[in-house]
N, C-alpha and C positions, 0 to 999 in steps of 0.2 A: 424428451429429445433433445440431444447436443446442439449448443450455438456453436457455430461457426461462420466465422467473418468471410466475405465473397471476396473472391483473389481481385488485389488491387494492382495496377497497372504501374502505378508511381511508388512500390515498394523500395525500400533501399536495404540491402542486409549488409551490417558491418561484422567482419568475425573476426576472432581473435584466440591463439593457442598458446598457453603456457604451462608449464609444470604439471601437465596430463588435464588440465582444464579449458575447455573451450567454451567461448562467450559468443554468442550473436544476440545481437540488437536488429532488430526489423522496425522501421520507421517508414510511414505512409501518410496519405492525407487524409483528413478526418471522413468519416464515414458518410456516405450519402445518405439522401431522404430514403431512396429504398432499402439501403440497409438498415438504417436507422428501425423504419417500419416493422421489417423482418424480426428485427431483434426484439421489438417491443411484445411483438406476437408471440415468440420463443419464451421469452420470460414473464409474460403476462403481466408487464406494466404498463402506466399510462401514460410515463415521460421518461425521457432519456437526460443525461447531460447534452448542452447545446452541442460541445464540441466532445466527439467520441472517436477514438484513434481506435477502431475495432480491426485495424491489422496490424498495429503497434504489438512489437513482444519483446523481452529479454529472456536469455534462455542460458544457463550454465549445467555445462554435460561433464562427467567426468566416465568414460566407458570402461574402465578398468575399475573405479570402485561401483560402477551399476548406478549410477545416480544422477537425477538431472532436477534443475528446478526452473522451473518458468513463472513470467509474470505477463499477464495480458488483461483487458479491460473486461472483456466479457465474464470471465470468472469472478472479478470485483465486482460487477454489477450484480450477479447472482448471489454472492454474499451478501451485498447491500439487500437485496429484494428479500432473502431468507431472514436475515436478522430483524428488518421490520421493526426500527426505533419509533417511538412517537415521536408525533410532530413537533418540530421547533417553531414557535411563535415570534416571531420579530417584535422588536419593541413598539414600533408604530401600532401593532395589532393587539399589543397588551393593553396600551394605552386606550383604544378604542372601546377594547372591551372591558376594561375596567368603568369607563363612563357611561356603559349602556348596560350595566349589568341587569338591572330590571327589565328592559325589554328585551334583551337574550333570554332572559330566563322564560317570559311570557310565549315566546313563540317556539321555544323549545326545538332550536337548530340542530341540524344533521354535525355531526362532529366529521371532520376529513383527516381521517388516520392515515396518515400517508407520511414517512421521511423525505420531505424534500430535498433535503441537503446531500442525499448521495453518500452519506458515511457508511464506509465499509469495513469489515472485518479482516478483510482478505489479507492472507501471510503469503502466497504465492502457492505455486501448486508443485509438489514432490512426488516424484514418479522415478521407474524405472527407464533408462533410454530404451528405445524403440528396438534398439538392434541388440540389447539383452535381456528381452522381455520372455523368453522361453520358460515356460512354469514349472518345465522338469529338472531345472538347474537348482536343485535344494540349497546350494551354496549363497545365492543369494541373499537369502533369508528376508524380513519384513524390514522396510525403512520407517523407523521410529523415532519420533523426537523423545527425549526424557528429561526431566527437570536437574539442572544442575547448578552448582554453586561457580562452577567456571565461568570467568568474563570474557568480555572482547578484549584481547591485549593491542589496548591503546597506544602502547609503546610502539608496537609494529607500525600501526598507520599513522604517529606522529614522525617517524623517521624519517629522515631526508632522502628515504631512496626514491628514484625515479618511477614516476607513473608511467606503465607499459602500453596501458590502454585504460581508456575513458569510455563510459556513452550513459546518455540521459534520455529515457524514453517515457514521453508522459501517455498516460490512458486514457483519462478524462477529465474535461473541463467545465462545470458550470459557472455562471455569474448568479443565478439563483435569484432569477427576475430581477437584476440590479439591486438586489439586497447583498451582496458581498460576493464571495467566490469558495467554491469547492472543486478540489482537483486531486487526482492521485498521479503521482508518478514515482518511478524506479530510474534510479542509476547505480552505477559500477564502475569500480576502480581495482586495476589489477597492479600488483607492484611485483619485485622480485621473489618475494616470498610470501607472499598472501595476496586474496582478494576480499575485496568488502563490497556489500551491496547495502543500498537504503531503498526502501519502499516505504512511502511517505504520503499520507492522507494528510489534507489540511483543510481546513475548514473556516471561514470569519463569516460573521453574521452581524452586517453593520450596526453599533450602537446596542448588540446584543450581547454574543459570545464568540468564543475562539477555541477549535478542538484541532487536537493533532495526534495520530496515530502512527505510530512508527514501526517497522520490523528492519532490523539490522541484522544482516548476516556477514561471518568472518569466518575466513579459513586460512589456517598457514597451513601452505604448501610444501612447506620447508620439513615438515614432520615426517620420521618414519611411518609406513606404511599402519603398524599395529596403532600406533597414535593419532593416525588421521580422521578429524572431524570438522564439523560447521558447527560453529553455536551462533545460537538466533538469542536475539534479545527482542521484546517488543514491550512498547511503552505507550500507554494513553493517556494523552493529559487535556482539561478542557475545563472550562470555566467561565461564568459571565464576566464582563467586563467590571462592574462592579465587585464581585470576589477577588478578582484577580488585583485589581488595584489595591483592595486593602490589605493583599498580603504581601504588597511590594512592588508585585508587577506594574511596569510601563501603564500610563494611562492610552485608553483608545487612539491610535491615530500611527504614526509612520512606523513603530515598532512593530505592528500587525500587517504590513503592507505587503509581505510575502512570506511565504513558509519557513525559510533559514531565520528570519528577523521573529517570527513568532516563535520559532523555537527556542532563541536566545531568551525573550520576555517572558516564556512560560518556565524556563530554567530559574529566572529568577525568583518567581514567585514560588517554587518547590521546597517543601513537597505536597503544599496546596494545591489544586488542582490535577495532582498525580491519582488516576484511575484504575491503572493496571500495569503492573511491571513483571514480566515474565523471561525466565532465563532457561534454554532448553540447548541440548547438547545432541547431533545426530553423529553416531558413530559409523565407520563403515572401514571395510579391508577390502582389498585388491580381491578381485573374484579369481581369479587365477593365479593367487599369490600362494 
């Protein structure tokens, strides 16, 4: 059964169109307790992040190319539930367990096999726009990511071109029962010749570990139709504070206060902590070209 958030009276829609691309950012209030209960039932989960923005979304659409990228909380949570990572044990629990190993073994307790960090492998949802969903149009072909050596053009991103549009959309946040923070956000900026989007999952478990999963999207909108494409770069980085410190990363503290500072700290320890680097390309041509 598909998961759909309830309509919100407090939604705000921010829309911008440039070079054939339409960007829509929807922001709203935190989901109500009633909506949270419905989502728990639909996803068959025991708990959800305390701050779930079930009506928030970011969408990038190009009708001519027949492509739409969308980001929202519920698919991100569905991906978290499906991945089902083993649970992380906080430092205090590890110390408690080590001091009571014999007692624990004697009682043979049940293991709580549940990823309470809400770590998600979600990379966004790729589809055809609803206005171009007629399956009889064979020219549309399949939307397919392929591995590539082509990288995001950092020169274009660093150019002093004006930012025509910017939006940041939170999807969910959890304070992990006061053991740290877990959050996933997506932001986008549009410049005269390109657009860039960053989907970022960030986790910090106090005195234990940090984790960063980032998916970057880049589109050079100044290219001719036959060269038009989106580049997607996905990186996973994580490590315990002990491992990262030994690799030259800053010690636990202000360096991990937020997602941006954590990204800089993990970069300082690279390649230690790098678990995944994936570069892909989505090519397309105008439907009616």
